[in-house]
TIFILO-558914 format. One line per field, with one value per residue (C-alpha): residue number from 1; residue in three letters; z negated, y, x negated. Coordinates in nm, 2 decimals, padded with zeros to 4 digits. Each point is the difference from the previous one (the first is absolute). Layout:
BEGIN
pos	[NUM,...] .
code	[ala,...] .
z	[Z,...] .
y	[Y,...] .
x	[X,...] .
This chain:
BEGIN
pos	[1,2,3,4,5,6,7,8,9,10,11,12,13,14,15,16,17,18,19,20,21,22,23,24,25,26,27,28,29,30,31,32,33,34,35,36,37,38,39,40,41,42,43,44,45,46,47,48,49,50,51,52,53,54,55,56,57,58,59,60,61,62,63,64,65,66,67,68,69,70,71,72,73,74,75,76,77,78,79,80,81,82,83,84,85,86,87,88,89,90,91,92,93,94,95,96,97,98,99,100,101,102,103,104,105,106,107,108,109,110,111,112,113,114,115,116,117,118,119,120,121,122,123,124,125,126,127,128,129,130,131,132,133,134,135,136,137,138,139,140,141,142,143,144,145,146,147,148,149,150,151,152,153,154,155,156,157,158,159,160,161,162,163,164,165,166,167,168,169,170,171,172,173,174,175,176,177,178,179,180,181,182,183,184,185,186,187,188,189,190,191,192,193,194,195,196,197,198,199,200,201,202,203,204,205,206,207,208,209,210,211,212,213,214,215,216,217,218,219,220,221,222,223,224,225,226,227,228,229,230,231,232,233,234,235,236,237,238,239,240,241,242,243,244,245,246,247,248,249,250,251,252,253,254,255,256,257,258,259,260,261,262,263,264,265,266,267,268,269,270,271,272,273,274,275,276,277,278,279,280,281,282,283,284,285,286,287,288,289,290,291,292,293,294,295,296,297,298,299,300,301,302,303,304,305,306,307,308,309,310,311,312,313,314,315,316,317,318,319,320,321,322,323,324,325,326,327,328,329,330,331,332,333,334,335,336,337,338,339,340,341,342,343,344,345,346,347,348,349,350,351,352,353,354,355,356,357,358,359,360,361,362,363,364,365,366,367,368,369,370,371,372,373,374,375,376,377,378,379,380,381,382,383,384,385,386,387,388,389,390,391,392,393,394,395,396,397,398,399,400,401,402,403,404,405,406,407,408,409,410,411,412,413,414,415,416,417,418,419,420,421,422,423,424,425,426,427,428,429,430,431,432,433,434,435,436,437,438,439,440,441,442,443,444,445,446,447,448,449,450,451,452,453,454,455,456,457,458,459,460,461,462,463,464,465,466,467,468,469,470,471,472,473,474,475,476,477,478,479,480,481,482,483,484,485,486,487,488,489,490,491,492,493,494,495,496,497,498,499,500,501,502,503,504,505,506,507,508,509,510,511,512,513,514,515,516,517,518,519,520,521,522,523,524,525,526,527,528,529,530,531,532,533,534,535,536,537,538,539,540,541,542,543,544,545,546,547,548,549,550,551,552,553,554,555,556,557,558,559,560,561,562,563,564,565,566,567,568,569,570,571,572,573,574,575,576,577,578,579,580,581,582,583] .
code	[met,leu,gly,ile,ile,gln,arg,leu,glu,ser,ala,asp,pro,arg,arg,gly,leu,phe,val,tyr,asp,asp,phe,val,gly,pro,pro,ala,phe,val,pro,tyr,arg,glu,phe,pro,ala,arg,val,ala,ala,ala,ala,asp,phe,phe,arg,ala,gln,gly,val,thr,pro,gly,ala,arg,val,val,leu,pro,phe,glu,thr,ser,thr,ala,val,leu,phe,ser,phe,leu,gly,leu,met,glu,leu,gly,ala,leu,pro,leu,ser,val,lys,pro,tyr,ile,leu,ser,thr,pro,lys,gly,pro,tyr,arg,asp,phe,leu,ala,arg,ile,thr,glu,arg,tyr,gly,ala,trp,arg,ile,leu,asp,ala,pro,ser,leu,ser,gly,leu,glu,leu,pro,leu,pro,arg,leu,ser,met,pro,pro,glu,gly,val,lys,arg,ala,gly,ala,arg,leu,arg,glu,val,ala,pro,glu,glu,leu,ala,phe,val,gln,phe,ser,ser,gly,ser,thr,ser,phe,pro,lys,gly,ile,pro,ile,thr,gln,gly,asn,leu,ser,ala,asn,leu,arg,met,ile,val,gln,his,asp,gly,arg,thr,asn,asp,asp,arg,val,thr,ser,trp,leu,pro,leu,tyr,his,asp,met,gly,leu,ile,gly,gly,leu,leu,thr,cys,leu,val,glu,gly,asn,asp,leu,leu,leu,ser,gln,pro,ala,ala,phe,leu,met,asp,pro,leu,gly,trp,phe,glu,gln,met,ser,thr,glu,lys,val,thr,gly,ser,val,ile,pro,asn,phe,ala,ile,asp,tyr,ala,leu,lys,thr,leu,lys,asp,leu,asp,ala,glu,asp,val,lys,arg,met,asp,leu,lys,arg,val,arg,ser,ile,tyr,leu,gly,ser,glu,pro,ile,asn,ile,pro,asn,leu,gln,gln,phe,leu,ala,leu,leu,ala,pro,ala,gly,leu,lys,arg,asp,val,phe,met,pro,cys,tyr,gly,met,ala,glu,thr,val,leu,met,val,ala,ser,thr,ala,pro,tyr,gln,glu,val,arg,val,val,thr,ala,pro,asn,gly,gln,pro,ala,ile,ser,val,gly,arg,pro,leu,ser,glu,phe,arg,val,arg,leu,arg,ala,glu,asp,gly,arg,val,cys,gly,glu,gly,glu,met,gly,glu,val,glu,leu,gly,gly,gly,ser,leu,ala,pro,ser,tyr,phe,leu,asp,asp,arg,pro,leu,leu,gly,glu,asp,gly,tyr,tyr,ala,thr,gly,asp,leu,gly,phe,gln,gln,gly,gly,glu,leu,phe,ile,thr,gly,arg,ile,asn,asp,arg,ile,lys,val,asn,gly,gln,ser,phe,phe,ser,ala,asp,phe,glu,gln,ala,val,glu,arg,val,pro,phe,ile,arg,pro,gly,arg,thr,ala,val,ile,gln,val,gln,gly,arg,leu,val,val,leu,ala,glu,val,asn,his,pro,ser,val,leu,glu,arg,leu,glu,glu,ser,gln,gln,gln,val,cys,arg,ser,val,leu,glu,thr,val,gly,val,thr,leu,ser,ala,lys,asp,val,leu,phe,ile,arg,tyr,gly,gln,leu,gln,lys,thr,ser,ser,gly,lys,leu,gln,arg,arg,ala,ile,thr,glu,ala,tyr,glu,gln,gly,arg,val,arg,thr,val,thr,pro,ser,glu,leu,arg,ala,asp,leu,leu,lys,met,arg,ala,gln,arg,leu,val,leu,gly,ser,val,ile,val,ala,arg,gln,arg,gly,arg,arg,trp,met,ala,thr,gly,arg,ser,ala,leu,thr,ala,gly,phe,glu,arg,leu,arg,gly,lys,gly,lys,arg,thr,glu,gly,ala] .
z	[-00.67,00.08,-00.23,00.22,00.32,-00.11,-00.07,00.36,00.13,-00.10,00.21,00.25,00.34,00.16,-00.24,00.05,00.18,00.33,00.12,00.29,00.21,00.08,-00.05,00.30,-00.06,-00.01,-00.37,-00.10,-00.26,-00.31,-00.25,-00.35,-00.07,00.19,-00.18,-00.28,00.24,00.22,-00.33,-00.13,00.37,00.01,-00.30,00.08,00.27,-00.16,-00.27,00.29,00.12,-00.37,-00.15,-00.37,-00.27,-00.10,00.33,00.09,00.40,00.15,00.21,00.25,00.00,00.30,00.05,00.13,-00.13,00.04,-00.21,-00.25,-00.06,-00.01,-00.32,-00.18,00.07,-00.15,-00.33,-00.01,00.01,-00.28,00.19,00.01,00.30,00.04,00.20,00.24,00.30,00.34,00.27,00.25,00.35,-00.05,-00.33,00.07,-00.07,-00.22,-00.26,00.00,-00.10,-00.22,-00.18,00.00,-00.10,-00.31,-00.10,00.04,-00.22,-00.24,-00.06,00.09,00.26,00.16,00.32,00.22,00.17,00.36,00.12,00.39,-00.04,-00.13,00.32,00.16,-00.30,-00.19,-00.35,-00.32,-00.16,00.17,00.16,-00.12,00.26,-00.07,00.01,00.33,00.06,-00.13,-00.18,-00.30,-00.28,-00.06,-00.34,-00.17,-00.36,-00.03,-00.34,-00.30,-00.10,-00.34,-00.01,-00.09,00.35,00.25,00.31,00.23,-00.03,00.19,00.03,-00.10,00.29,-00.02,00.02,-00.21,-00.04,00.16,-00.03,-00.36,-00.04,-00.19,-00.14,00.03,-00.22,00.06,-00.28,00.10,00.33,-00.07,-00.26,00.24,00.30,-00.24,-00.14,00.37,00.09,-00.28,00.05,00.36,-00.08,00.32,00.07,00.24,00.27,00.05,00.25,-00.04,00.30,-00.05,00.26,-00.33,-00.01,-00.21,-00.16,-00.13,-00.33,00.13,00.33,-00.22,-00.31,00.08,00.35,00.02,-00.33,-00.16,00.27,-00.12,-00.34,00.13,00.29,00.23,00.38,00.06,00.35,-00.01,00.29,00.09,-00.11,00.32,00.13,-00.18,00.12,00.34,00.00,-00.33,00.20,00.02,-00.40,-00.01,00.29,-00.20,-00.33,00.21,00.23,-00.28,-00.26,-00.24,-00.34,-00.18,00.08,-00.16,00.15,-00.08,00.06,00.29,00.19,-00.04,00.14,00.30,00.12,-00.05,00.36,00.15,-00.11,00.05,00.39,-00.04,00.11,-00.20,00.17,-00.05,-00.34,-00.03,00.18,-00.29,-00.29,-00.36,-00.20,-00.17,-00.11,-00.39,-00.14,00.14,-00.24,00.10,-00.18,00.02,00.07,-00.07,00.15,00.27,-00.15,00.29,00.26,-00.21,00.02,00.38,00.04,-00.19,00.21,00.35,-00.12,-00.15,00.32,00.01,-00.36,-00.18,-00.38,-00.18,-00.32,00.21,-00.10,-00.35,-00.07,-00.21,-00.15,-00.08,00.05,00.05,-00.35,-00.08,00.26,00.15,-00.12,-00.33,00.05,00.28,00.05,-00.04,00.32,00.12,-00.16,00.26,-00.08,-00.26,00.07,-00.25,-00.10,-00.13,-00.27,00.28,00.17,00.31,00.07,-00.13,00.06,-00.28,00.03,-00.22,-00.40,-00.04,-00.05,-00.32,-00.04,00.01,-00.23,00.14,-00.13,00.12,-00.11,00.04,00.07,-00.33,-00.15,-00.11,00.07,00.23,-00.09,00.25,00.31,-00.07,00.24,-00.11,00.12,00.03,-00.26,00.01,-00.24,00.01,00.27,00.29,-00.07,00.06,-00.28,00.20,00.34,00.15,-00.15,-00.18,-00.40,-00.07,-00.06,00.17,-00.35,-00.22,-00.37,-00.01,00.25,00.28,00.36,00.13,00.38,00.13,00.11,-00.08,-00.07,-00.25,-00.14,-00.02,-00.12,-00.04,00.37,00.11,00.28,00.16,00.14,00.08,-00.09,-00.21,00.23,00.24,-00.23,00.15,-00.23,00.14,-00.26,-00.30,00.15,00.10,00.32,00.23,00.33,00.13,-00.07,00.23,00.25,00.02,00.08,00.25,00.19,00.02,00.27,00.34,00.17,-00.34,00.02,-00.28,-00.24,00.15,-00.24,-00.31,-00.22,-00.25,-00.23,00.04,-00.20,-00.10,00.35,00.16,00.31,00.28,00.20,00.28,00.32,00.27,00.28,00.30,00.15,00.05,-00.40,-00.01,00.34,-00.28,-00.28,-00.25,00.10,-00.12,-00.30,-00.11,00.04,-00.22,-00.26,00.01,-00.03,-00.30,-00.16,00.04,-00.13,-00.27,-00.07,00.06,00.21,00.20,00.20,00.39,00.05,-00.25,00.23,00.19,00.34,00.02,00.17,-00.01,-00.21,-00.28,-00.28,-00.20,-00.13,-00.22,00.15,-00.12,00.18,-00.29,00.06,-00.16,-00.12,-00.18,00.30,00.22,-00.24,00.01,00.39,00.00,-00.28,00.20,00.37,00.15,00.10,00.34,00.12,00.34,00.35,00.28,00.18,-00.27,-00.10,00.35,-00.01,-00.35,00.11,00.33,-00.26,-00.23,00.31,00.10,-00.33,-00.01,00.32,-00.09,-00.35,00.17,00.34,-00.15,-00.18,00.25,00.24,-00.22,-00.06,00.36,00.09,-00.29,00.08,00.34,-00.07,-00.22,00.35,00.21,-00.22,-00.08,00.39,00.10,-00.30,00.12,00.32,-00.05,-00.21,00.32,00.22,-00.24,-00.05,00.38,00.01,-00.25,00.18,00.33,-00.20,-00.13,00.37] .
y	[00.63,00.19,00.26,-00.02,00.06,00.28,00.16,00.02,00.22,00.29,-00.18,00.18,-00.05,-00.12,-00.32,-00.31,-00.34,-00.09,-00.34,-00.12,-00.29,-00.03,00.17,00.21,00.21,00.25,-00.11,00.08,00.28,00.06,00.25,-00.08,00.29,-00.21,-00.29,00.13,00.05,-00.31,-00.22,00.18,-00.09,-00.35,-00.05,00.16,-00.23,-00.32,00.14,00.03,-00.36,-00.14,-00.03,00.05,00.05,-00.32,-00.18,-00.18,00.04,-00.24,00.29,-00.11,00.22,00.10,00.30,00.27,00.32,-00.12,-00.30,00.19,00.24,-00.29,-00.11,00.34,00.06,-00.38,00.13,00.36,-00.16,-00.23,-00.35,-00.22,-00.08,-00.35,00.07,-00.24,-00.08,00.07,-00.24,00.01,-00.11,-00.28,-00.16,-00.31,00.10,-00.29,00.03,00.38,-00.09,-00.23,00.27,00.26,-00.29,-00.09,00.36,00.08,-00.33,00.10,00.34,00.06,00.20,00.21,00.09,00.02,00.34,-00.03,00.08,-00.04,-00.25,-00.22,00.03,-00.30,-00.20,-00.23,00.11,-00.14,00.32,00.32,00.26,00.35,00.29,00.20,00.41,00.19,00.11,00.35,00.05,00.27,00.15,00.33,00.14,-00.33,-00.04,-00.38,-00.14,-00.04,-00.38,-00.17,-00.14,-00.35,-00.01,-00.24,00.18,-00.33,-00.34,-00.09,-00.35,-00.18,-00.16,-00.33,-00.19,-00.27,00.00,00.20,00.37,00.11,00.36,00.22,00.32,00.33,00.23,00.37,00.02,-00.20,00.08,00.37,-00.12,-00.17,00.24,00.26,-00.23,-00.05,00.34,00.13,-00.27,00.07,00.41,00.08,00.33,00.09,00.11,-00.37,-00.17,-00.37,-00.32,-00.32,-00.29,-00.23,-00.15,00.15,-00.29,-00.04,00.13,00.14,00.19,00.13,00.13,00.01,00.13,00.20,00.08,00.15,00.25,00.13,00.06,00.28,00.09,-00.11,-00.08,-00.34,-00.19,-00.29,-00.23,-00.35,-00.32,-00.10,00.27,-00.06,-00.39,00.12,00.30,00.04,00.20,00.24,00.02,00.12,00.26,00.12,00.07,00.17,00.22,00.09,00.09,-00.31,00.01,-00.33,-00.33,-00.36,-00.34,-00.36,-00.17,-00.12,00.28,00.01,-00.33,00.05,00.37,-00.13,-00.20,00.31,00.23,-00.29,00.10,00.37,00.18,00.23,00.32,-00.13,-00.06,00.37,00.16,-00.07,00.27,-00.24,00.24,00.17,-00.37,-00.01,-00.27,-00.37,-00.19,-00.35,-00.29,-00.27,-00.28,-00.11,00.22,-00.14,00.18,-00.05,00.10,00.31,00.10,-00.04,00.19,00.29,-00.05,-00.01,00.33,00.22,00.18,00.12,00.16,-00.25,00.01,-00.32,00.13,00.01,-00.34,-00.05,-00.37,-00.03,-00.26,-00.03,-00.19,00.03,-00.04,00.32,00.20,00.01,00.07,-00.08,00.07,00.17,00.15,00.36,00.19,00.06,-00.28,-00.23,-00.36,-00.22,-00.34,-00.26,-00.35,-00.16,-00.28,-00.24,00.12,00.14,00.36,00.22,00.34,00.27,00.09,00.29,00.07,-00.09,00.31,00.14,-00.07,-00.37,-00.25,-00.26,-00.33,-00.33,-00.32,-00.30,-00.34,-00.15,00.27,00.28,00.36,00.06,00.17,00.26,-00.21,-00.30,-00.12,-00.04,00.07,00.36,00.08,00.37,00.19,00.33,00.26,-00.04,-00.37,-00.17,-00.17,-00.26,-00.14,00.12,-00.19,-00.21,-00.01,-00.13,00.26,00.10,00.06,-00.29,00.03,00.23,00.25,-00.12,-00.11,-00.26,00.07,-00.32,00.20,-00.09,00.22,00.17,00.33,00.16,00.37,00.07,-00.07,-00.32,-00.26,-00.20,-00.31,-00.20,-00.18,-00.28,-00.18,00.06,-00.11,-00.31,-00.21,-00.15,-00.19,00.18,00.33,00.24,00.14,00.16,-00.06,00.33,-00.07,-00.30,00.20,00.31,-00.24,-00.15,00.27,00.13,-00.28,00.23,-00.26,-00.01,00.22,00.29,-00.04,-00.35,-00.27,-00.17,-00.20,-00.22,-00.31,-00.33,-00.26,00.16,00.02,00.35,00.05,00.30,00.05,00.27,00.14,00.04,00.30,-00.26,-00.34,-00.02,-00.03,-00.33,-00.14,00.01,-00.11,-00.16,00.31,00.23,-00.17,-00.01,00.39,00.05,-00.22,00.17,00.33,-00.11,-00.15,00.32,00.22,-00.14,-00.30,-00.31,-00.30,-00.06,-00.33,00.07,-00.21,00.20,00.30,-00.01,00.24,00.03,00.12,00.37,00.11,-00.27,00.19,00.14,00.32,00.28,00.29,00.21,-00.23,-00.22,-00.40,-00.18,-00.26,-00.25,-00.05,-00.04,-00.25,-00.20,00.01,-00.14,-00.26,-00.11,-00.03,00.32,00.21,-00.07,00.01,00.16,-00.14,00.25,-00.05,00.11,00.28,00.15,-00.05,00.20,00.27,00.05,00.00,00.23,00.26,-00.02,00.10,00.29,00.12,00.01,00.20,00.19,00.13,00.27,00.16,-00.11,00.22,00.27,00.01,00.00,00.21,00.31,-00.03,00.03,00.29,00.17,-00.03,00.12,00.31,00.05,00.00,00.22,00.24,00.03,00.04,00.29,00.16,-00.05,00.17,00.27,00.05,00.02,00.25,00.24,00.00,00.08,00.29,00.11,00.05] .
x	[01.37,00.31,-00.14,-00.33,00.21,00.21,-00.32,-00.13,00.32,-00.29,-00.28,-00.22,00.20,-00.30,-00.01,00.19,00.02,-00.15,00.11,-00.16,00.09,-00.35,-00.33,00.04,00.31,00.14,00.20,00.35,-00.08,00.24,-00.11,00.03,00.22,00.25,-00.01,00.27,00.29,-00.10,00.02,00.35,00.14,-00.09,00.13,00.32,00.00,-00.04,00.29,00.25,-00.10,00.09,-00.32,00.02,-00.21,-00.19,00.06,-00.25,-00.17,-00.22,-00.23,-00.24,-00.27,-00.07,-00.26,00.25,00.16,00.33,-00.06,-00.21,00.28,00.25,-00.21,-00.02,00.37,00.11,-00.20,00.15,00.36,-00.12,-00.03,-00.26,-00.23,-00.16,-00.29,-00.10,-00.20,00.18,00.03,-00.32,00.06,-00.24,00.17,00.20,00.37,00.10,-00.25,00.07,00.35,-00.03,-00.24,00.30,00.23,-00.20,-00.06,00.38,00.10,-00.26,00.06,00.37,-00.02,00.29,-00.13,-00.29,-00.10,00.02,-00.37,-00.04,-00.25,00.31,00.19,00.10,-00.06,00.25,00.01,00.11,00.19,00.18,-00.17,-00.05,-00.02,-00.26,00.02,00.00,-00.36,-00.07,00.30,-00.05,00.23,-00.11,-00.10,00.04,-00.04,-00.15,00.12,-00.18,-00.13,-00.06,-00.37,00.18,00.19,-00.11,-00.11,-00.08,-00.09,-00.31,-00.17,-00.29,-00.22,00.12,-00.33,00.08,00.38,00.31,00.00,00.09,00.21,-00.16,00.21,-00.14,00.13,-00.02,-00.20,-00.26,00.00,-00.07,-00.28,-00.17,00.03,-00.20,-00.24,-00.10,-00.01,-00.19,-00.24,-00.09,00.02,00.19,00.19,00.24,-00.26,-00.10,00.12,00.07,00.01,00.16,00.13,00.07,00.35,00.23,00.19,-00.33,-00.09,-00.35,00.19,00.28,-00.17,-00.34,00.05,00.35,00.13,-00.32,-00.05,00.40,-00.13,-00.28,00.13,-00.26,00.03,00.04,-00.09,00.26,-00.05,00.15,-00.20,00.00,-00.22,-00.26,00.00,00.02,-00.26,-00.23,-00.22,00.29,00.02,-00.37,00.08,00.30,-00.19,-00.26,00.27,00.23,-00.27,00.13,-00.16,00.17,00.16,00.06,-00.06,-00.04,-00.34,00.17,-00.05,-00.38,-00.05,00.27,-00.16,-00.35,00.07,00.08,-00.27,-00.25,00.07,-00.08,-00.28,-00.19,00.13,00.35,-00.06,-00.15,00.31,00.20,00.02,00.08,-00.17,00.30,00.10,-00.04,00.17,00.12,00.20,-00.14,00.22,00.27,-00.24,-00.37,-00.26,-00.22,-00.36,-00.21,00.29,00.07,-00.41,00.00,00.30,-00.15,-00.32,00.18,00.22,-00.28,-00.08,00.35,-00.04,00.18,-00.17,-00.11,00.15,00.37,00.17,00.16,00.06,00.31,00.20,00.39,00.30,00.38,00.07,-00.15,00.17,-00.38,-00.34,-00.16,-00.38,-00.22,-00.31,-00.06,-00.05,-00.34,-00.14,-00.16,00.13,-00.18,-00.07,-00.15,-00.04,00.31,00.00,-00.01,-00.27,00.19,-00.02,00.30,00.10,00.16,00.33,-00.07,00.12,00.35,00.23,00.03,00.37,-00.07,-00.12,-00.25,-00.15,-00.15,00.09,-00.22,00.14,-00.06,00.22,-00.27,00.01,-00.29,-00.28,-00.24,-00.07,00.21,00.24,00.36,00.37,00.08,00.30,00.16,00.23,00.16,-00.01,00.24,00.05,00.35,00.17,00.11,00.10,00.33,00.27,-00.23,00.06,-00.35,-00.25,-00.33,-00.20,-00.10,00.09,-00.33,00.13,-00.27,00.10,-00.19,-00.06,-00.13,-00.30,-00.34,-00.31,-00.24,-00.09,-00.34,-00.08,00.35,00.09,00.23,-00.12,00.27,-00.13,00.28,00.32,00.07,00.17,-00.31,-00.21,-00.27,-00.20,-00.32,-00.24,00.10,00.00,00.29,00.06,00.25,00.17,-00.08,-00.38,-00.03,00.27,-00.19,-00.34,00.17,00.13,-00.38,00.00,00.07,00.25,00.23,00.27,00.02,00.28,00.07,-00.16,00.12,-00.19,00.17,-00.13,00.18,-00.14,-00.30,-00.09,-00.01,00.18,-00.06,00.28,-00.07,00.14,-00.31,00.01,-00.09,00.00,-00.39,-00.01,00.20,-00.16,-00.37,00.23,-00.24,-00.25,00.26,00.09,-00.37,-00.04,00.32,-00.18,-00.31,00.17,00.15,-00.32,-00.19,00.27,00.15,-00.27,00.26,-00.06,00.34,00.04,00.05,00.28,00.19,-00.02,00.30,00.07,00.39,00.28,00.13,00.28,-00.06,-00.14,00.30,-00.02,00.19,00.21,-00.32,-00.26,-00.11,-00.05,00.24,-00.25,00.23,00.25,-00.33,-00.14,00.33,00.01,-00.38,00.11,00.32,-00.17,00.16,-00.31,-00.13,-00.33,-00.04,-00.16,-00.14,00.31,00.25,-00.22,00.02,00.37,-00.02,-00.23,00.27,00.27,-00.15,-00.08,00.33,00.10,-00.22,00.09,00.39,-00.09,-00.23,00.13,00.17,-00.26,-00.26,00.23,00.11,-00.41,-00.09,00.25,-00.07,-00.38,00.08,00.22,-00.26,-00.27,00.22,00.11,-00.38,-00.10,00.29,-00.09,-00.37,00.16,00.19,-00.28,-00.27,00.29,00.08,-00.40,-00.02,00.30,-00.17,-00.32,00.16,00.21,-00.34,-00.16] .
């Protein structure tokens, strides 16, 4: 990674990192050619604070240039950043402190980077000050690193257990980065946008570090910017001539709510014809929503072959397989009768096979557990002597799928498999069917199996749903029957209070924890009055989180409108003056 950064000193001074507080701008711009000097200066600062090679530093990875150069500066020094989620305002302080304490104890952390989000929090270990903003060491030469040296530790999603630390070596990091940029064929003329959090592998590797390899512009926004203003993301892609991005399926589902409310003329005013590749991964893809998304944005010039469904994991640094650029998504019927979407051919550096429940290696079209070998796969988890690979050199991923025509299809996780009358389904099959019902909140459903019963736990968006409870439950049952072909009992469709569906730092449902909470009677259904209270609380939180963003957007839009009007006024006056002179 350091060698990649060093080469940026000869980059075009117009190329670089544009960091946005929101999608309106103006951004903070850091030319790529300044990266070596800034990384070296950050390393000098940490060295003066007593940081030594090998020191483990917990790094709450906020989206800012200060934290980014702290991360790279620790790498230059030879210290080991442990990349974790930052503290977010709506997160309870106690569980976050407990999370940091477990990371500290388990991995022997020495300090925690004093990122701005930690202000006012009691922490389980001493703080490490961040370098002054913009500090540089002119003419810096970054050190050479061995391929086996650890670059940083990233963490698994934690959907079934406490997140596991994955050691990312310099060699594996460099290898997977080059796999990605060679696969999508980008050049330094491309412009990529990302609002994904940097503590997640998809945001850090796919969104940020790949752009350093080719030196193409990156428009990096806060994750909250998309949540508060999804339309602003499309406007940014339009006005800034963006060519690529990387997103989870959640973004499609979430943005649809805004896009459905737009007039056709509003869509046509956007210009998305330059967008050529959007990696789509991290979670099961809702196929009907994806098709609807493409149809809604077709008048803006978004092409049907723009999405590249992909598959990967933190254990491999990031990517394992992806569809090729300029290829429309391929949907087939899976062995369990449900639609499945191709994530493309596995990258040539990896060995991929599937193993059935009875231990056989699967043939074409047979469903089994995905097993990996080779490529940029980590040898073990951090500070864990147990190897990831089995005796035959393969890692059992816990993901289920099948292969057809050389392409890989992922159908779900082993722990998410649900068996009904001897047939295998996945929780996501049912959850996507439930979320087709208009009053269900997108991304706020969990379907679990308890003693053979299917139980739906879902959040709804209006108290009137609860006032006609039986009718609402039957509507959910009909959607599941029509979509999946399985009959549910209406009494097992539960509409619950907000905030009870535990999720990982990357937004995945923690199904084991949710099932345990249900079995222990800790999942509460919601009454109309409680839902009104939850809605008021959620709106208040959005106001707190979004007030600064909204104020900035309104102010900048007002300023932009004012400047345009003022400029037009001056032009009219200038024109009148010229006509007077000519007379």
